[in-house]
C-alpha positions as CSV (number, residue, x, y, z in Angstrom):
1,M,49.6,-39.5,9.5
2,K,46.0,-40.4,8.8
3,G,43.0,-40.8,11.0
4,V,39.4,-39.8,11.7
5,L,37.4,-38.7,14.8
6,K,33.7,-39.7,14.8
7,I,31.2,-38.2,17.3
8,Y,28.0,-40.3,17.5
9,H,25.4,-37.6,18.2
10,P,21.8,-39.0,18.3
11,E,20.9,-36.6,15.4
12,E,23.9,-37.4,13.1
13,T,27.4,-38.9,13.2
14,L,29.9,-36.1,12.9
15,K,33.2,-36.9,11.1
16,Y,36.5,-35.0,11.6
17,H,39.7,-35.7,9.7
18,I,42.9,-35.6,11.6
19,K,45.3,-32.8,10.6
20,N,48.1,-33.1,13.2
21,S,48.9,-35.5,16.0
22,Y,51.7,-36.5,18.3
23,S,52.1,-39.0,21.1
24,K,55.1,-39.4,23.4
25,A,56.2,-40.8,26.7
26,V,58.0,-38.1,28.6
27,F,60.6,-39.0,31.3
28,L,60.7,-36.3,34.0
29,N,62.0,-36.5,37.6
30,N,62.5,-40.3,37.3
31,E,58.9,-40.8,36.1
32,H,57.2,-41.6,32.8
33,F,54.2,-39.5,31.6
34,L,52.1,-39.9,28.5
35,E,51.2,-36.9,26.2
36,V,48.9,-37.1,23.2
37,E,47.5,-34.3,21.1
38,I,45.1,-34.7,18.2
39,I,44.0,-31.7,16.1
40,T,41.4,-32.1,13.4
41,D,41.3,-30.4,10.0
42,D,38.9,-27.5,9.6
43,N,38.0,-28.5,6.1
44,M,34.2,-28.8,5.8
45,D,33.9,-30.1,2.2
46,H,32.6,-33.4,3.4
47,V,29.9,-31.9,5.7
48,E,26.3,-31.2,4.7
49,D,25.1,-27.6,4.8
50,D,22.7,-28.2,7.7
51,S,25.1,-30.2,9.8
52,L,25.5,-29.7,13.5
53,Q,29.2,-29.6,12.8
54,Y,29.3,-26.2,11.0
55,P,29.7,-24.1,14.2
56,F,32.5,-26.4,15.3
57,P,34.7,-27.1,12.3
58,Q,37.8,-28.0,14.2
59,L,38.6,-29.8,17.5
60,A,41.7,-30.7,19.5
61,L,41.8,-33.6,22.0
62,R,44.7,-33.7,24.5
63,L,46.0,-36.1,27.2
64,F,48.7,-34.7,29.4
65,D,50.7,-35.7,32.5
66,Y,49.2,-39.2,32.6
67,P,51.6,-41.4,34.7
68,L,53.1,-44.5,33.1
69,D,55.1,-47.3,34.5
70,S,57.4,-47.5,31.3
71,D,58.0,-45.7,28.1
72,Q,56.5,-48.5,25.9
73,L,53.1,-47.9,24.5
74,G,52.5,-50.6,21.9
75,G,50.0,-53.3,22.9
76,R,48.8,-51.3,25.9
77,T,45.4,-49.9,26.9
78,F,44.8,-47.1,29.3
79,E,41.5,-46.4,31.1
80,I,41.7,-42.8,32.1
81,K,39.6,-42.0,35.2
82,E,38.8,-38.3,35.3
83,E,38.2,-36.7,38.7
84,E,37.3,-33.1,39.6
85,E,40.6,-32.4,41.2
86,L,42.7,-34.5,38.9
87,S,42.1,-34.2,35.1
88,F,44.3,-35.6,32.3
89,C,42.2,-35.1,29.2
90,E,40.8,-31.9,27.6
91,V,39.1,-30.9,24.4
92,D,39.4,-27.5,22.7
93,L,36.5,-26.5,20.5
94,F,38.3,-23.4,19.1
95,S,35.3,-21.3,20.3
96,N,34.2,-19.7,23.5
97,Q,32.2,-22.8,24.5
98,D,33.5,-25.5,26.8
99,A,33.2,-29.3,26.7
100,Y,34.7,-32.1,28.8
101,L,35.8,-35.6,28.0
102,Y,34.7,-38.7,30.1
103,E,35.4,-42.4,30.2
104,N,38.5,-42.1,28.1
105,R,40.1,-45.3,26.8
106,L,43.3,-45.2,24.8
107,E,44.5,-48.3,23.1
108,F,47.9,-48.4,21.4
109,N,49.0,-51.0,18.9
110,N,51.7,-51.4,16.3
111,D,50.7,-52.0,12.7
112,S,52.5,-54.3,10.2
113,Q,55.0,-51.5,9.4
114,G,55.8,-50.9,13.0
115,N,53.9,-47.6,13.2
116,T,51.9,-46.9,16.3
117,E,48.1,-46.9,16.0
118,L,45.9,-45.2,18.6
119,I,42.2,-45.9,19.1
120,W,40.8,-43.3,21.6
121,S,37.2,-43.7,22.7
122,G,35.0,-42.1,25.4
123,T,32.2,-39.6,25.8
124,I,32.1,-35.9,25.3
125,D,29.7,-33.2,26.5
126,D,27.0,-32.5,23.8
127,F,28.2,-29.1,22.9
128,Y,26.2,-29.3,19.6
129,T,22.7,-29.2,21.1
130,E,23.7,-28.7,24.8
131,S,21.8,-31.7,26.0
132,Q,22.7,-33.0,29.5
133,S,23.8,-36.4,28.3
134,P,27.4,-36.9,27.1
135,I,27.7,-38.5,23.6
136,P,30.2,-41.2,22.5
137,F,33.2,-40.6,20.3
138,K,35.8,-42.8,18.7
139,L,39.1,-41.7,17.2
140,K,41.6,-43.8,15.2
141,C,44.9,-42.5,13.9
142,H,48.3,-43.7,13.0
143,F,51.6,-42.2,14.1
144,Q,54.7,-42.3,12.0
145,E,58.2,-41.3,13.1
146,L,59.3,-38.5,10.8
147,E,62.9,-37.9,10.1
148,P,63.8,-34.2,10.2
149,E,64.8,-32.7,6.9
150,F,67.9,-30.5,6.9
151,I,68.4,-28.0,4.2
152,D,72.0,-27.2,3.2
153,E,72.7,-23.5,2.8
């Protein structure tokens, strides 16, 4: 799996490398739901010493319980409308600070090897400088089906 999350803050573009990810369509009570989780790596080797990113070395973006009309994701785009009483997306800053995601758009495609590719864009609260204006982000990652390894004992 490979990928990158870029947050386009007015002062600098922050870049996070993807560490773990999963995406699945869940079938529950005769309905399909989409789940996605993206966790970034906390490695800061690529970050300048005075970067806004230093207090927030790792992030996790999640989409959960989003209703689908089928279990097929390839070639589909989802515009996620967040409402106060009904939220599907969240971000974890791995700190005691909160942030929220807005205007989420998830686009799933299949690459030439048949692997699923996700482009997730939207806006996020400016938790770096705490301005009142959400800032844009864009994430791109590839999912590969992994075969479980069994160890004979």
